[in-house]
C-alpha positions in Angstrom: -1.9 -5.9 0.9 0.4 -8.8 0.1 4.0 -7.9 0.2 6.6 -10.2 -1.3 6.3 -14.0 -1.5 4.8 -16.4 1.0 7.2 -18.3 3.2 9.1 -21.1 1.4 7.3 -23.9 3.4 4.0 -22.7 1.9 5.4 -22.6 -1.6 6.7 -26.1 -1.5 3.8 -28.5 -0.9 4.4 -32.2 -0.7 3.5 -34.4 -3.6 0.5 -35.8 -1.8 -1.3 -32.5 -1.9 -4.2 -32.0 -4.2 -2.2 -30.1 -6.9 -5.1 -28.9 -9.1 -6.5 -26.8 -6.2 -3.1 -25.6 -4.8 -1.8 -24.6 -8.2 -4.2 -21.7 -8.2 -3.4 -20.6 -4.6 0.4 -20.8 -5.1 0.3 -19.0 -8.4 -1.6 -16.1 -6.9 1.0 -15.8 -4.1 3.9 -15.2 -6.5 2.4 -12.4 -8.6 4.1 -9.1 -7.9 2.5 -6.5 -5.8 1.5 -4.2 -8.6 -0.4 -7.0 -10.3 -2.4 -7.6 -7.1 -3.0 -4.0 -6.0 -6.2 -3.5 -7.9 -7.7 -7.0 -7.8 -6.8 -8.0 -4.2 -8.2 -5.6 -1.7 -5.7 -3.6 0.4 -7.2 -4.6 3.7 -6.6 -8.3 3.0 -3.6 -10.0 4.4 -2.5 -12.0 1.3 0.0 -14.2 3.1 -2.6 -15.3 5.7 -5.1 -15.9 2.9 -2.9 -18.1 0.8 -1.6 -20.0 3.9 -5.1 -20.6 5.1 -6.3 -21.9 1.7 -3.4 -24.3 1.5 -4.1 -25.6 5.1 -7.7 -26.1 4.2 -6.8 -28.0 1.0 -4.4 -30.2 2.9 -7.0 -31.1 5.5 -9.6 -32.0 2.9 -7.5 -33.8 0.3 -6.6 -36.7 2.5 -10.1 -37.4 3.6 -11.5 -37.1 0.1 -9.0 -39.1 -1.9 -10.7 -42.5 -1.6 -14.2 -41.2 -2.1 -13.0 -39.2 -5.1 -11.5 -42.3 -6.7 -14.7 -44.3 -6.1 -16.8 -41.5 -7.6 -14.6 -41.3 -10.6 -14.8 -45.0 -11.1 -18.6 -45.1 -11.3 -19.2 -41.9 -13.2 -20.3 -42.3 -16.8 -18.7 -40.5 -19.7 -21.3 -37.7 -19.7 -20.0 -34.3 -18.7 -21.0 -33.2 -15.2 -22.1 -29.6 -14.8 -22.7 -27.8 -11.5 -24.1 -24.4 -10.7 -22.8 -21.7 -8.4 -24.4 -18.3 -7.6 -22.5 -15.4 -6.3 -23.4 -11.8 -5.4 -20.4 -9.4 -5.5 -22.0 -6.1 -6.3 -22.4 -5.0 -9.9 -22.6 -8.0 -12.1 -21.0 -6.4 -15.2 -17.5 -6.8 -13.8 -18.0 -10.1 -12.1 -19.4 -11.7 -15.2 -16.3 -10.7 -17.2 -14.0 -12.2 -14.6 -15.6 -15.6 -14.0 -15.9 -16.1 -17.8 -12.1 -16.3 -18.1 -11.8 -19.4 -15.9 -11.2 -22.8 -17.5 -14.0 -25.1 -16.6 -16.6 -22.3 -16.5 -19.1 -23.0 -19.3 -21.4 -20.0 -18.9 -21.9 -17.0 -16.7 -25.3 -15.3 -16.5 -26.0 -12.0 -14.9 -29.2 -11.7 -13.0 -31.2 -11.3 -9.8 -31.7 -13.8 -7.0 -33.3 -14.3 -3.6 -35.9 -11.6 -3.8 -39.6 -11.3 -3.1 -41.2 -10.6 -6.5 -41.3 -12.6 -9.7 -39.6 -11.5 -12.9 -38.0 -8.3 -11.5 -36.6 -5.7 -13.9 -33.3 -3.9 -13.4 -35.1 -0.7 -12.6 -37.1 -2.5 -9.8 -34.0 -4.2 -8.4 -32.1 -0.9 -8.3 -34.7 0.5 -5.9 -33.5 -2.0 -3.3 -37.2 -2.8 -2.5 -37.5 -6.2 -4.2 -35.0 -8.0 -2.0 -33.0 -9.3 -4.9 -29.2 -9.3 -5.1 -27.4 -8.6 -8.4 -25.7 -12.0 -9.0 -23.9 -14.1 -11.5 -24.9 -17.7 -12.0 -21.9 -19.8 -13.0 -22.3 -23.1 -14.8 -19.0 -25.0 -14.5 -17.4 -28.4 -14.9 -16.3 -29.6 -11.4 -13.7 -31.9 -12.9 -11.9 -28.9 -14.3 -12.6 -26.2 -11.6 -13.8 -26.9 -8.1 -16.3 -25.0 -6.0 -13.4 -24.3 -3.6 -11.5 -22.5 -6.4 -14.6 -20.5 -7.3 -14.9 -19.5 -3.7 -11.2 -18.3 -3.8 -12.0 -16.1 -6.8 -15.2 -14.9 -5.1 -13.4 -13.7 -1.9 -10.6 -12.0 -3.9 -12.6 -10.1 -6.5 -14.8 -8.1 -4.2 -14.9 -6.7 -0.6 -16.8 -9.2 1.5 -16.6 -6.9 4.6 -18.8 -4.0 3.5 -22.5 -4.5 4.2 -24.8 -3.8 1.3 -22.1 -1.9 -0.6 -19.4 -2.3 -3.1 -17.4 0.8 -3.8 -19.8 3.6 -4.9 -22.7 1.1 -5.3 -24.8 1.0 -2.2 -28.0 -0.9 -1.4 -29.1 -4.4 -0.5 -29.0 -5.3 -4.2 -25.2 -5.0 -4.0 -24.7 -7.3 -1.0 -22.0 -9.9 -0.8 -23.7 -13.2 -1.1 -23.2 -16.9 -1.7 -26.4 -18.6 -2.7 -25.8 -22.3 -2.3 -27.4 -25.1 -4.4 -26.7 -28.1 -2.1 -25.5 -28.9 1.4 -21.9 -29.4 0.2 -21.8 -25.8 -1.1 -23.3 -24.5 2.1 -20.8 -26.3 4.3 -17.8 -25.1 2.2 -19.1 -21.5 2.1 -19.6 -21.4 5.8 -16.3 -23.1 6.5 -14.2 -20.7 4.4 -16.0 -17.7 5.7 -15.4 -18.8 9.3 -11.8 -19.7 8.7 -11.0 -16.5 6.9 -12.5 -14.5 9.8 -10.5 -16.5 12.4 -7.3 -16.1 10.4 -7.4 -12.3 10.2 -7.2 -12.4 6.4 -9.4 -9.3 6.4 -9.2 -6.4 8.8 -12.9 -6.4 9.3 -15.5 -9.2 9.8 -16.9 -10.8 6.7 -20.5 -10.0 6.2 -21.2 -12.3 3.2 -24.7 -13.7 3.2 -24.8 -17.4 2.9 -28.3 -18.6 2.0 -30.1 -21.3 -0.1 -30.5 -20.2 -3.7 -34.0 -19.2 -4.6 -35.4 -18.4 -8.0 -32.8 -16.9 -10.2 -34.0 -14.4 -12.9 -31.6 -13.7 -15.8 -31.1 -9.9 -16.2 -32.2 -8.1 -19.4 -30.3 -9.0 -22.6 -28.3 -5.8 -22.6 -26.7 -6.8 -19.3 -25.4 -10.1 -20.7 -21.8 -10.2 -22.0 -21.8 -6.5 -21.0 -18.0 -6.0 -21.1 -17.6 -7.9 -24.4 -20.3 -5.9 -26.0 -19.4 -2.5 -24.6 -15.7 -2.5 -24.0 -15.0 0.0 -26.8 -17.9 2.3 -26.2 -18.7 2.6 -22.5 -16.1 4.4 -20.4 -17.1 2.2 -17.4 -15.6 -0.8 -19.2 -12.3 0.9 -20.0 -11.9 2.7 -16.7 -13.1 0.1 -14.2 -13.6 -3.3 -15.7 -10.6 -3.5 -18.1 -7.9 -2.8 -15.5 -9.4 -5.3 -13.1 -9.7 -7.9 -15.8 -6.0 -7.4 -16.7 -4.9 -7.9 -13.1 -7.2 -10.9 -12.8 -5.6 -12.6 -15.8 -2.1 -12.2 -14.1 -3.2 -13.5 -10.7 -5.2 -16.4 -12.1 -3.1 -17.1 -15.2 -2.9 -20.8 -14.5 -6.6 -21.2 -14.5 -7.6 -19.3 -17.6 -9.1 -20.6 -20.8 -6.6 -21.1 -23.5 -8.8 -19.9 -26.4 
């Protein structure tokens, strides 16, 4: 568990850093311990995690500055939208968290990377279809990067428990990043390897990194689950709402304003 603030040299980046990415990391490091205790897992070394992400950002920003400027100069005025697919256990909670982020246009709960077509929730829950419960995130990369989504991913669930999240057990609850292109694959593998090497977690990360296969949206009643059930289902008030409250404190600088 993170205790206190990160060292001053980590909290005072040079002006040449990529500020949009680092703003999120640095904000997270200054939130008090009580705000992090539920969202950030107790076996995670927060100082190491924040320091590592800053180091990674510094290494990548310099190399990407010129190519980013060139890309920006040739892009048309149409809004670019990318897709990310994450498995973090039960999608009810994950959907509610990712929907808060500025730049995220839509979050769909569903099932991915299984063996049968059009699986039902009942079928997926048997663990026999091979699907993982996932959220598919449509986002604007000029407002929030895949790197930032990965930071959220690694902080809102336990990536060290195989086929399990809390009381939910089975292959359908596995930690997974299903990439949509080579860049996403390389970044996911890089962050996973660096976090393991850094000792950010007390156990090895077991997150599956695989190409995204057919994604099937879950049944309608799973969509916007927290929003539609927050006042009627105890699961929402007891489990999702406290985590959502802490999430809003940790990632306050990246939330939607309306």
